[in-house]
N, C-alpha and C positions, 0 to 999 in steps of 0.2 A: 504493500500500500504506500509506504514512504517513497518507493521508487517511482510509482505512478504519479504521486504528487510532485515529485521533482521534475518529471517529464512535463507535467502541466505547466509549470513555471519556466520551463526552458523554451516554450513556444512563444515568441515575442507578441504575436497578435492576441493570443489567449491570455497571456500574462497582463497585457495592457487592459483588456476587457475586465478581468477580475479585479485589478487594482482600481480601475475607474469605478466599478460597481461598489467596492468597499468604501471608496472616498465619498461617493454620493450618499451611501447609507450613513456614513459618519456625519455628513451635513444634516441629514434628517434627525439624527440623534442629538446633535447640538441644538437645533431649533426646537426640539422636543422639550428642552429644559429652559427656554426663554419665556418668562411670564409676560402677560399683558401689562403694559406700563401703568394702567390705571387701577389695577386690582392687587390685592395681597394674595400671594400664591398659597393655596391650601394643600397640605401634604397628607392629610388623613381625613377619612370620612366620618360621618356621625353614626353610621350603622343603621340608618333608616332604609326604607324601601327604595328611595331614589338613589342613594349611594350604592345599594346592591345592584340596581338596574344598570347604573353607569359602569360599575365594575364588570358586569357580564358583557355589556355592550361594547366596552373598550377592547375586548379580545380581537374582534374582527374589524375595528375601526382604525387601527394603527396609531392609537393615541390613548391617553387616559383622560376621559372627560371630566374627572374630578380635579385635574391639574389645569389651571387657567393660563394656558400658554398660547403662543401665536399659532401653534398647530393644534389648538384645542379641539377642532372638529375632525382632525385626521383626514382620511380619504373616504369616509363613509358617504358624503354627498355624491362623490363621483361613482361609488359603487351603487348607490341608490338610483342614480340617473342611468347607469348602464343596465340595471335590472329592469327599469321602466321601459327602455327601448327594446330590450330583449323580449319583454312581454308584449309590447306593441307590435313587434315583428310577427307575432303569431295571430293577432286579432285585427290588425289595421292594415289595409291593403297598400297604402303608400309606403309604409316602412317595409312591408314584405317585398314590394317591388324593388326598393333600394337594396335590400339584402341580396337579391338575385342579380344585381348589376355588377357584382364582383368588387374589385378594389375601389372603383369610383363611387359605388353606392356606400361602401363601408366608410370611406373618408367623409362622406356627407353625414352619415349617422354619427360618426365620431365628433363632427362639428356640432351637431345638435346636442349631443351628450354633454359637451363642454358648456354650452349655453345653459342647459338645464342644471348643470352642476353649480354654476355661479348663482342661479336663482335659488337653488336649495341652500346654498351656503348663506345667503343673505337671510332667508327665513329661519334656518336653524340657529345661526349665530345670534339673531335677535331674540329668539325664544330662549336660547342658552343664557344670555345675559339677564333676561327678564325673570326666568323661573328658577335659575340655579344660582347665579351670582347675587341677585337681589334678595333671595330668600334668607341670606345671612348678611346683615350689615357689616360684619367684621371682614368680609371679603373685599369691601370697597375702600379705597384710599380716600380719606376725608378731603384732601385737597382737590379732588376731581368731582366732588359732589356739590349740590346746591347748598347755599348757606343754611346752617341749622337743620340739615336733612341728611339722610343716608342714601338718597337717590342720586345715582350717577347723572351728571350733567348731560343733556341731550347731545351736545356736540361730541362729548367723549364717548357716548354710546355709539354714535355713528362711526367714530374712530375705531372703537373696538370691533364693530361689525366689519369694517373695511379690513382691519388687520387679520381677523380670523378668516375672512373670505380669501384674501390674498395668500394666507398660509396654506389653505387647501388647494388653491390653484397652483401654488408653487410645488406642493407635493405631487400634484397631478403631472406637472411639467417634469419633475424629478423622475417619476416613474417612466415617462416617455423617453427621457434621456437614457435611462438604463436599458429600455427596450431597444433603442437604436444603436447606442454606442457601447453598452455594457453587455452583460450576459444574464439570461434569465428574464422572467416576467417582472417588470419593475414594481407594479402595484402589489403583486403577491410577495415580493421580497420585502417591501416596506411593512406589510402585515407580519411577515415572519420575523423580521427584526424586532418589532414591538413585542411579539410573543416571547422570543428568546431573551429579551432584555428583562423580563420579569423573573427569569430563572434564578439569578443570584439572590434576589430578595426572598424567593421561596426557599432556597437552600439555607439561607441564614435563619429563617423562621423554623425550618426543620431542625437545624443544629441547636437552636435555643430550646426546643421541646424534647430533645433526646435525653434519655436516661439509661443508666446501666442496669436497672432492674427489669426483670421479665414482666411483661403484661402490666405496664405502668397504668396509672389512673387515666381518666379521660383527658386527652390533650397531651399526654406524655407518650413518647415513642421509644420503646425498648428494643433490644436486639431482635426479639421474635417478630415485632412489627416491621423492623427494617428488612428482615429476610422476606417477609410476605410482600412488602412494598416493592422490593427489587424484583422478585419473581413475577409479580403482577404487572410491573412496568414492562418487562421483557415480553410477556404474553400479549399485552395490549398493543405494543408497538408491532409485534409480529403479525397480529390480526389486522391492524390498520394497513400495514404494507401488503398483506395478502389480498385483502378486499380492494384496496386502491388499485392494484395491478391486475385484479381478477377480471377475466373476460369470458364471455360465451362466444365461441367461434362457430359461425354458421358457414358450412361449406358452400361455395359458389363455383360456377363453371361458366367460362366465357365461350360464346359460339365461335365456330371456325369460319374464317372468311379467306378468300383467295385474292392475292394481289400479284398479278403477273404469273410467275411460275412458283410462287411461294405460298404456303398455307400458314396463316397466323391464327392465334387464338386456340381454343380448345383446352386451355390449361385450367387446373383446379386451384382455387384460392380460398381464402377465408375472410368472412365479414365479421370483424370483432365488435361485440356489444359489451360495453362496460357493465359490470354488476352494480357498481355504485355510480349510476348515471347522473344522479342529482348532486353529487359532491357534498359540500357542507351546508348548502342552502337550506335543507329541511331543519337542521338544528338551529340555524340562525333565525329562521322564521318562527319556529316553535318556541324557542326561549324568549324571543322578543314579545310575541303575542301573549305569552303566559304572564309576563311581568307588567305589560302595559295595562291590562284590566285591573291588576292589583293596585297600581298607582292611581288609576281613575276612581276605583271603588274606595280607596283610602282617602282620597280628596273629598269624595262625596260624603263619606262617613264623618270627616272633620267638619264639613259644612253643616250637616244635619245635627251634629252634636253641639253646634253653636247655641249658647243660651238664648239668643234672640230668635232662633228658628222655632217654628211651631213644634209642639210636643206630641204626645201620644204615638200615632202611627209612624211619624217621622223618626222618633227616637228608636223605634223598633227596626226601622230600615237602617238607621245608623249602626245599630248593634249587628245586624246581619251583614252589612257591607264591611264592617271592621273584621268580623269573623272570617268572611270569605276572602278578603284581601290578605289577611294574615295567613290563611291556608295556601293562597297562591304564592305568597312571598316566602313561606317556609318550605324549603326543598326537602325537609324531613317528613312531610306528610305524604301518605299513600295516594291521596287524591291528586297531588301535584305530579307524582311520578306517573300515574295512570294517564292523566291528561297530556303529559309531556310525550309519552310513548305514542299515544293515539295521534297527536298532532304531527309527530315526526313521520308516521306512516302516511298520513294524509298529504303532507307537503312533499314527500318522496314521489308519490304518484302524480301529484299536481305538477311539480317541476319537471318530471320526466315527460309528461304529456306536452309540456310547453317546448322543451328542448329537443325531443325526439319525435320526428314526423315519419311514421312508417310509409305513408303514401308517397311522400317526396323521395324517400330512400328507394322505394320500389321503382319509381319513375327513373331515377338516376341509374339504377342497375339495368333497366330496360334500354335506356338510351345508350349505354356503353356495351350493349350486347351481352350482358351477364345475367344469369338466372340461377335460382336455387333449385337443385335437382329434386323433382317430385312436386314442384309447385309452379303453376303457370305464371308468367309475368303479369303484373297488374294487381288486381284486387286480391287474388289468392296469395300472392307474395306479401302484400301489405298486411293482410289478416294474420298470416303466419308470423311476421316480424312483430306485430303488436302482441300476439299471444305469448311469444317468447319473452318480450320485454316486460310484460305484466308479471311473469313468473320470476324472472331474475330480479325485478325491482322489489319483490317481496323479500327476497334474501338480503338485498342491499339495505332495505328499510329496517329489517330486523337487526342487522349489524349496526347501523347508525343508532338505533334505539339503545342497543347494548352499550356502545361506546359512550353515548350521551349520559347514561345513568351510572356508569362506573365511578366517576368522580363523586357523585352523590353518595353512593354506597361506601366508598372509601372514607368519605368525610363522616358518615354516620357510624359505620361499624368499627372503624379503626380509630376514630377520634382525631384524624389528621386534619390540620387546618385546610380550608378550601383553596387557599393560594397554592398549596402543595398538591392537593388532590386534583386540581384542574389540569395538571400535566399528565394525568392518567387517562385522559379521554376528552371527549367534547370537541368543540370547534377548534381550539388551539392546537391539539395534537394532530387532527386531520389536516389542518392547513399546513402545519410545519412539515409533515411527511409528504404531502402532495407537492409542495414547493421544492422540497429537497430533491425529490425524484425528478422533477422537471428540470432543476438546475443541473443535476448529474447527467441527465440525458443530453442536454445542450453542450456540456463539456465533452461528453463522449463523442458527439458529432464532430467536434473540432479534432479530437484525437484520431478518429477513424479516417477523417479526410487526409491525415498525414501518416496513415498506416501504423498507428499506435493502437495498443489494446485499450479498451474502455476501462473506466474505474471499477465497474462491477464484473468485469470478466476475470476469470481465474487464470 
């Protein structure tokens, strides 16, 4: 392995791409620590539902929304805009036509995505200032507020919105520079860097909770728990790698055709269908939608419990909303786990139906003179592909549900802090493994072009 790494850095072009990528990621990490000029940076949460939501949300946003920095929004507005246009491409004809135009259409869609990103940045940054920063007057520097008030001056609010919007646009530009001049997918690498940056803090917290006694009390981690955690981590990573690379290969055969005196085609090939076609999107959607109702119900309960609000039935509604929002916020409840698994299954099939079009794939096979043995081109082939995808999606959804609840089980059963347990599954581990394999494959492409062995070859 060390010899292969040495070979990687002996290739000038590949070395330049890797070093440039590391430098741009370093710029991102520096900007990650620069606070907004008009607020006091907050380093710890209050433990309420909003802080819990922001902590979970930050995993796939390439930022920590509890840290009031110039990159406070991360790249989530860009990801949201990309998801919007991906969904519109399946239901709106103009966007669908642009997708079929090839590179020209994709450039147009990317342009629209950037415009929508800026719009989302303005909206989200304004809400971020109004409902997060303003919720605690200690977050605001007095010199930027109105006299005798904890409200940020309107001009400084606009300045903060502009800074956070420019921060997200800069991250978007940074990802595009990595795509063009570096190596790997820029946006994915930014998210991966944010996930890996949390590892030292988790290791420090793990070290603080370690003890030499077997089966320590709740919150303490003894040697027996360390062995279980190590074995479980290896098993989970192995499962994530296996399912991420897992494919269902459908045999295809191309028709023979004659050109001059030569016969072409007639070869047997395989059509790979990924088992985990939806990626990490089901976990992202499920975790977000489970916490947002809890926040809304908690806010409704707070309003209904106001002494000025009407009594009787409204107080009962307040008690119900408080109980239900607490059940949604507490990941230790069985109802939360059941709803979490059910929503992961739902979004797996939903996202697969959006991204996988069996009819379009059948038409592409027909246009290229390729068919699946035993099935006629057209509707029969499309029905067969849809049936296969439904079956393997069930396996992928079950795997995603298992990976999603592993951190919860580790946190409950072993008493491990969630910051440590989160590395045993969930969105962070899936993203890290997927991005790592994509990065290795792109490095292997450079090595194979120069007749070197790949990093994963023995």
